[in-house]
C-alpha positions, 0 to 999 in steps of 0.5 A: 221900456213901456210900450203903448199903442195909439190908433188916432189923435185922441188916443195919442193925446190921452197917453201924453196927458197921462204921462205929463201928469206924472213927469215934470219934463218930457222930450219926444221923437217921432220915427217913420218906422217902429223898427228904428233905434234911438241912435244918431246918423253917425252910428247907422252904418249898415255895411256888415262884413262876415269875418271878425278880423276883417272889420271893426266890432260895434255892438256885436257886429263887424264893419269895414273901417272905411265905412264905419262910424269913424268916417265922421267923428270928432276930427270931422267936426274940427275940419268942418268948422274950419272950412265952413268958417272960411266960406262964411267968416262974418256969419259964423263969428258967433257960432258955437258947437251945436250950431255947427253940428246942426249945420252938418246935419242940414248938409247930410253929414253924419253927426252925434246929434239926435233930434227931439222936440219939446212938442208931442204933436211935432213928434207925431207929425214926424212919425206919420208924415211919410205914409207907408204903401206896404206892410199895412196892419189893419187897425182892428187886428191884435196889434201886440201880436206883431211886435218884436222885442221892445215894440220893434216892427216895420208895420207902424211908426213910433214916437219915443218919449224920454225924460231929459232931466232923468237922462242927464242925472244918470250920465254922470258926466258933469258933477253939477248936472242935477235937475237941469238940461245942459245948454251947450252954446258955450261949451268947447268942442273938446268936451265931447272927447270926455262924454261916454253916455248920451246927454240931453242938450238945448240951444239958444240957436234961432234957426227957423226950423229949431224954433218951429220944431221946438228942437232939442237934442240928444248928444251921443258920446264915445260909446257907440250904443243906441239909447235903448242899449242902456237899461238905466234909460229904458226904465223911463222910456215910453214908445208909442206904436202907430199902425201904418194903416192909421197914419193917414188919418192922424196926418189929416187930423194934424193938418186940418184940426191943429194946422200942423203940416209940412209948411208949419214944421219946415218954415222954409223952401223945404216945407214948400217943396214937400207940400208941392210933391205931396200935391202932385202925388195926391193928384196922380192917385186921384187920376188913377182912381178915376181911370182904373177905380183903384 
């Protein structure tokens, strides 16, 4: 994995432009902490128990079976499709697999999907949107000294960049999947049972968030491993570290210069609510400063 650092929008843009000059297609994912892995919500169970015989082994750690990732697996997708269709029979007539997975994510049900964007600025927004109030690393410090392996750190956010065509060429799932990204709209759910490695997919879904966020997805299979676990994928993965102390400035640059904000990324009531909450918090901070001077 290649590790780079961006302290402002110009540095970030320079990195992206250099990458684009050598790659035909790139996908981006912004995360609020550089310690997070590229893994879907289904794989993020953290209730570890100590004894080997007490739980299920996943990536060298042991989990309670009732709390482990199997709590929402392929059978849960079938169940959700059946029950959701009963509530919205007309609405779901033309729905496909990725539609349901996306809806499940919307309602906070863990799935095998991991969101990416075709737009590097949307990914940057997700990296800096929620500002950290602690564990701040000054932009003038030697940032590299604070990294753990592969740039893992809670002192900053990150944007991960992958090559979707390269990823699919190395999944060896579909014989004819060379030089293409799979559109999963017409694929039966049973296909999931034959997927082991992560697969880059896209959809024709016209959901307003997918359109605004230029959303694409990494679909994980039966192997419960984060994307970084595979050396073959790490060879073409880039991780851009953004110090916490630089996030506020970048967020401001995105909003004022490029008009990328909560409202543009979430073109629905969530975007409105996020902006109202932020306005309330900003007013509180200003009031506190005027009274206490800090």
